[in-house]
TORDREN-234547 format. One record per residue (C-alpha): residue in one letter; x, y, z. Coordinates in steps of 0.05 Angstrom, whole numbers, plus 32768, in hexadecimal, padded with zeros to 4 digits. Last residue first. Example, Ala and Ser with C-alpha at 12.3 -4.5 7.8 and 13.67 -1.06 7.14 Angstrom:
S81117FEB808FA80F67FA6809C
! end
This chain:
R878785C6878FN876385E187CAM871D85E487A9R8727859B8797K8739858A87DAL86FA85B087FAL86CC859087C6N86E5854A87D5Y86E185548820S8698856E881CS8685853587F2L86818506882EI8649852B8854G86538510889BL8648854888CBE8691855788CAG86908558887FA865B85908886K868385B588B5S86C085B6888AL869185CA884FD867486038875A86BD861B8888A86D48615883EG869D863B8825A869F86738856S86EB8678884AR86E4867287FFN86AC86A487F1G86AB86A887A5L866586A787A1K865F865F8783M8689864B87C0Y865B866D87EBA8624864587CDY8647860487D3G865586148819R860E861F8827N85FE85DD8802Y862C85B98835Y861885DF8872A85CF85CC8861E85DF85818850G8601857F8894F85C4859588BFD85E785918905P85D285D68918K858785C88906L855F860A890FE859886378905I85B0860888CEA8570860E88ABK8574865D88B2T85B786618893Y85A28633885AA856B86658849S859A86A0884DV85CE86808822A8597866D87F0S858486B687EFT85C986CE87DFL85D4869487ACD859686A5877FD85B58677874AE857886538739E8593860F8754L85A586388790L85618654879CV854086118794N857385F487C5G8566862A87F7K851A861D87F7D852C85D78805Y855585EC8846Y8522861C885EA84EE85E8885BF851D85B58878P852D85E088B4M84E085D988D0N84DD860A8909P84AD863988E7S847A860788D7L843C862D88BBE8466866788A2I849D8639888BT8471860D8864K8451864E8845D849786638831F84A586228810D8465862887EFL8476866F87D7I84B6865787BDI849586278791S846586598777R849E868B8766L84C086518740R8482864A871BA848186948707R84C7869386F3R84C4865A86C6M8487867B86A8E84AC86BA869BP84F18694867FM84C086758646M84BF8626864ED84DF860B8612P84AF85F385DEK848685AE85ECN8498856985D8E846D853885FBK8488851E8639K84AD84DA862CS84858497863CG84AD8464866AG84748452869AP847D848B86C8Q849284CB869FL84DA84D1867EA8503850E868FG850A85458657S853D856C8681A851885AA868AE84D485868695A84F3855B86CBE850F859886EAL84CA85B986EFL84AB857E8703Q84DD8576873DY84D085BF8750G848685B38754A848A8571877AI84B7859487ADA848785CF87B5R844B85A587B9M846F857A87EFM847F85B38819Y843885D38813A841A85928829L84498588885FP843785C98879W83EB85BC8886D83C685FE8896P839C85FF8858T837D85BA8868L834785AE882FE836585D787FDI83AD85C38811A839C857C8806R837D858D87C3T83BD85AE87AFF83E9857087C7D83B985478798E83C58573875BI841385778767A84168526876AP83E78528872BE842285548709Y845B85348727D845C84EA8711R849C84D08730L847E84908745T8490849E878CM847584E48781F843484C58768D842F849B87A8M843D84DB87D4G8405850087ADR83D484C387BEG83E384CD8809F83DC85178805Y839A851087E0E838484D98816V8399850B884ES837685438837R833385228841P82FB85198809K82B884FC8820H82BC84B5880DT82A6848B87D1A82D384A78797L830A84BA87C7Y8311847487DES83118458879BN83478487877FY836D847F87C4Y836F843187B7E8384843F876EI83BD84638783S83D0842F87B7Q83CB8400877CF83FB84258750H842984278790R842983E38792Q843783DA874AM8477840A8752L848E83D3878CD848083988761E84A183BC8723D84E283CA8749D84FD8406872AI84F284388764T852E846C8764P8545847587AAV853384B787CFR856E84D387F5G856585118818T853184EF884BV84F885018876I84CF84BA887FV848584AF8870A846284708889N8433844F8853R83E7844A884FL83E2848C8871I83B4849B88ADR83E7847588DES83DD84A48911S8426849E8928N843E84A288DFI841984E888D7D842E8503891BD847884F18906V8473851288C7E8458855488EBK8494854C8919I84C6854E88E6Y8504852188EFF8536851288BAG854784CA88A2T856E849488C5E85B1847188B3Q85D584AC88A7L862184A188A8E861E845A8888T85EC84708858P859E846B8855S8579846E8817G853284818820Y84E88469880FY84A2847D881CS84B784CB880EL84B8850A882DV84EE85398813V853285588825M854C857587E3P858F855E87C6E85D6856D87DDM85F8859C87A9E8623857F8770I866E85728767T8676852D8745I86A484F98766N86EC84E58759R86FD84CC879CD873A84EE87BEQ8711851087F3V86F984CF880FK873D84C1882AG872D847E8849R86EB84568859I86A884768849S869C843C8818K8685844A87CFN86BF842987B5N86C784388769Y86FC84648769E8724846A8729G86F0849D870BE86DA849086C4I86F084CD8691E86B884EB866CT86C88531867DS86928567866FN8661856A86A7K8692856286E3V86C4858D86C2T869485C686BBL868085BE8706L86C985C1871AS86D385FD86EFM869A86208711F86BC86198754R86FE86358739D86DC8670871BA86B686818759V86F9867B8783M871C86AA8750Q86E486D98751S86E586DB8799T873286E98797Y876286B587B1E879986D487DCE878386B1881BV878F866E87FDT87DB867A87F3A87F2869887ADN883E868287A2D882686588766E885286248745K882586018716G87FC85C58734G880585818744N881C8586878EA8863856D8781T886985AB874DE885785A28706V888385C186CEN885C85FA86AEA888C863086A3D88A1860D8663G887885D0865DV887385CA8613A88A185FE85F0S8871862485C8D8883866785E9T884C869785D3S883986B98611D887886BC8637K88A386C885F7I8873870785E6K887D8720862FQ88C6871D8627R88C7873F85E8A889987758606E88C48781863FA890487868614Q88DF87B685E1A88C087E68614K88AC882485EAK88C0880C85A5T889687C985ADL885B87ED85CAE885A881E858ET886387E68560A882787BC857EK87FB87FD857CN880F880B8536Y87FD87C4851DD87BB87C98544R87A588088524E87BB87ED84DDA879187AB84ECD875487D284FFR875E87FC84BFL876A87BF8493H8728879C84ABG87078787846CG872F87468466R8734870A849AE8782870B8492S8792875184A3N8762875084DFV877D871584FCQ87CA872884F1F87B887698514R87948745854EA87DB871E8553Y8801875D8553Y87D5877D8589A87E1873D85B3G882C873E85A8A8831878685C3F881987748603D880C87BB8628P87BE87AD8631Y87CE87698657Q878887538671E875A87748641I878C8765860BV8786871A861BK873C8722861AD873D874385D3I876C870F85B9D873886D885CEA86FE86FA85ACL8729870D8570A873986C48565K86F086B0856DE86DB86E38535W871286CE8507Q870486808507H8737867A84C9T874F863784E7E8799865584F0R877686918510Y874E86668542L87928644854DM87B08685855FA8778869D858AR877F865985B2N87C5866685BEY87B386AD85DAL877886968601A87A4865E861FR87DC868D8631A87AC86C4864FD878786918680D874B86B88689R8716867F869BE8748864F86BCL8722860986BEQ86F586178681L872F863E8662V875C86018665K872785D7864AT87208608860BF876A86038609D876685B885FCQ872A85C085CBI875185EF85A3A878B85BD859ER875C8589858AD874685B2854FN878F85C9853CD87B28586853BA87EA85B08517V882285878536E883785C38560A87EE85D28572R87E7858B858DL8822859985BCL880A85DB85D0G87C485BE85E3R87EA85878607N880D85B58633F87C885DD8641W879F85A38653G87D585858680V87E185C686A0S879885D086B0N8795859086DBL874A858986EAP8749854986C0D877B852886EDL878A84E186DEG877284E08698I87908522868DA87D4850286A1Y87CB84CB8674D87BF84F8863AY87F885258646D882584E78652A881184C78610M881C850C85E8A8866850F8609G887084CA85F3F885784D785AAY8885851485A9D88C584F585BAD88F3853185A8L891E853085E9K88FE857285FFY88B6855385F2R88CD8518861DL88E185478654F889F856E8654A887A852D864DR889F8516868BN8888854F86B3I883E854A86A0F8846850186B0Y8860851386F9G882485438702A87F3851286F5F880584E88733H87EB84A0872BP8828847C871CQ884B8490875FL888984688764K88938450871EI8881849A8707A88B984B68738E88ED84848717N88D7849A86D2M88E284E186E7D892684D886FCA893884B686BBL891A84F48699A8945852186BES897F84FC86A9A896A8502865EY895685498664D89988565867DA898585AD8674K89C185BC86A6S89A685E686DFN895A85E986CCI894C85A086B4A897E857C86DCI896A85A1871DD8923858E8714A892F85428706R895385448747M891785658766V88EB852F8747Y891984F3875DA8920850F87A0N88D0851787A6V88CD84CD879BA88F584B587D5N88F6846887C2R893D846187C0N894684738808L898384858828E89AF848787E9L897384AD87CBA897784E18804K89C384E587FDD89BC84F287AEL8989852887BFD89B8854887EEA89F0854B87BBH89BE8566878AA89AC859E87BAA89F485B187C7V8A0385B5877ET89C385DC876FD89D38615879EG899F86478789E8980865A87CAT893E863787BCM896685FB87A5N898F85F887E4L894A85F7880AR893085C287DEA896F859687EAR896685A48836G891E858A8832M8939854B880DY8970853F883DA89418544887AG890F85168852D894484E2884AF894984D38898G898484A888A5P89AD84DC88CDY897284E888FCV898785118936K89C285348910M899A853888CCL8960855688F2R898C85888910D89A6859E88D3F896385A388B1S894985CD88E7E898885FD88E2R897D86028898A8935861288A5G8948864788D4A897D866688A6Y894A8666886DD8913868C8896G88E7869A8856A88A986868872V88A286498842E88E98634885AQ88D6863B88A1A8898860F8894L88C385D98873A88F085DA88B1K88B585D488E0N8899859A88BFF88DC857688C3L88E38585890CI889B8574891DG88A2852F88F7R88E585218918N88D8852C8961D89158547897EP88FC857B89ADL88BC855489C4Q88A0858489FAT88BE85C689E5L88B985AA899CA886885AC89A2H886D85F789AFN88A286028976Y887385DB8948D883986078959E885F8644894DI8877862E890EA8833862088F5E881E86628904A8857867E88DAA8849864F88A1K88008662889BG87F986468854Q87BF861B8861N87E685D98862Q881485FD8893R87D5860988C4A87BF85C388BCV880285A788CCG880C85D58905R87C885C38924V87DE857D8920E881E858A8941W880085AF897AA87CC857C8984D88048548898AT8821856C89C4I87DD856789ECY87EE85918A26P87C585CE8A15N878785A98A2DR873F85C88A20E875B860089F6L878985CC89D3A8750859F89BCL872585DB89A3T876685F5897AA877085B0895FD872985AF894BA872F85F28925E877185DD8905A8752859E88EBG871785C088CFQ874185F188A9Y876C85B98891D87358590887AE876985628852L874085238862N877B850D888CL8779854A88AFK8730854888BCA8741850288DFI8776851C890AS874D855A891DR871585298932F87498506895FF875A85498980Y870F855D8988P86FF851C89A7Q873E851E89DCA8731856489F7L86F385588A1EY86C785948A31P8692858389FEK867E85438A22S863E85288A04S863F854E89C0I868B854689BBV868584FB89C4Q865184F88990N867B851F8962F86B484F5896CY868984B58958Q867784DC8918I86BC84F38907S86D284AA890CL86A3849588D6M86BE84CB88A4Y870684B688B5D86FE846C88B0E8748846588A3F8750842788D0Y8770844C8907L873984838905A87038451890CN87288431894BQ872B84778969G86E384848959V86D5843E897DR8705845689BAL86DB849889BDV8698847489BAQ86B0844889F5D86CC847E8A1FT868884A38A14N8663846A8A2DI869184608A69Q868984A78A85A86BB84D58A71E86FE84EF8A93S872984C08A6EK877484C58A78L879584D98A33T87AF84AB8A00F87DB84B889C1C87E784798995L87BC8497895DL87EE84D08957L8825849F8946V87F88482890EI87EE84CB88F7A883584DE88E6C882B852388D1F881785338887I883185748863R8812857E881BT883F85A587F0M882285EA87D9
! end
């Protein structure tokens, strides 16, 4: 779906009479300043403070909805705009913001209602009229859309967007001549109207097969937006049609570099490679498509044909079987399987059965079968795969139509691509400023909350978390170092710092050898071992602390964390402190791993029993369950953590992560939106990537 954005700068000029005290006013102004300078994440934190102090005010919800809209959190923006309107229905801009948010979620009818409400107060507002016209077209109200576009042109005769919008409406209704005229007018008004070039190229391709003029328009579009993968895919299609194979391949390579998640680019490059008999690399491209779209029948069919070419019979049959499972009346798949069975030898009976089946289906519905064969075997690069302006295939499915399996597959595809692609991200700025959802970051769960001597504060979270028992320890000063509660433990690679902890361990060794053992010394030494990533002696020390003080929740918590980190280090072959690698051992038996996991979970359960109001024990337990794919139990643990700490952004993020993995898109999106609101930057990136 084409993304719709309103004029944010105009909205920033909106002011309301303040009802708050001076401190609240000041925080709100600082938030507005951050919003103006595109510090969207930071501005949300300021608006959160105002909302916490004065939840009856409309302004902070309204401004927070603008920030979320810019971060493409449309569900969150809609919710905040609704809260603002409940408190003050006369904020015209809030109706517009909610309309934009709803329109980007595919809620065209509801968006039109919001735009109509806003137009009662601003009847000639250009942005609202334009967005309403687009929504009317999506909703199928072509007459209403035409009326809105005509009104726009009357009030704003120099607005190129109105002509582009009406051109698209004309194309929808099949009047390409009128559409072309509108696009020419739009470009006359604005030579930088990139969508006009793309739409005019589309008309040239589909109405006249004029690939040369379409190529000229796509070249102009690429000059204006050189980082949009879809345009390179479109141009590759045109270059292919004009027999420029090298140019087409170069464009596919560049498009995939820009957007490794674009299955169209991988698929079309696979077709082109297959055409020039680069079979092995074509198979790799179709395999990448299937990582992104697990059941893509076209990719399965084409890969099967390539497996046949390279005499990989079993793999070819496996792919064809999947195609037949999806399309049991597709004669071409049976014929392909007949060919494989005929050529591999010793399977003539199977081949004969498939040949007869293919013949039967062909006779029964010859025309339909021919069309299906054409759709599935057409080797014309780019046919039915020309990119739309939002960078994907034309698809009328709305967000609400996604099945849970589609959501789960899409989520796992993101993880697969993260692990397999070697393309460097374009964004190197780690700042929170700007549209953080556009940064190419890895998709992974938020880490455990642990006790440590060190933490890594961020701009959005400058301090660690609070646990009463930790505060008591620090107040008593019975440990050699103060303990903090953090989810961001830095890697200690400074030799002097490491030496300090080795010396601390020696101090505890000497003290324990000459004094009556106390649990606190074992705990302190265990913390030093944890700092040095030496988990086995840390576990031993936490165990001794538990033996001496069996009702100490922090000792159980840290033993569980150390146990799980040791388990993960063993699985990955991590180096031990000092640089020596662990001795080679056979892979751990599944039964042994399960037993150790049960022991870790039991330690978290004991922590919860001794300190039932500690949200971090539930959260860390949830992380272990999530890593082990016990998703339902993980969701329950995170839910309890959130009940105890409603502003626990990491728990919202990981629960959203689990929901997405389960295929529950609605619940996952709601949690990711809340996590972003609470300062978890990666939430908006995952939300955008799931919405593509």
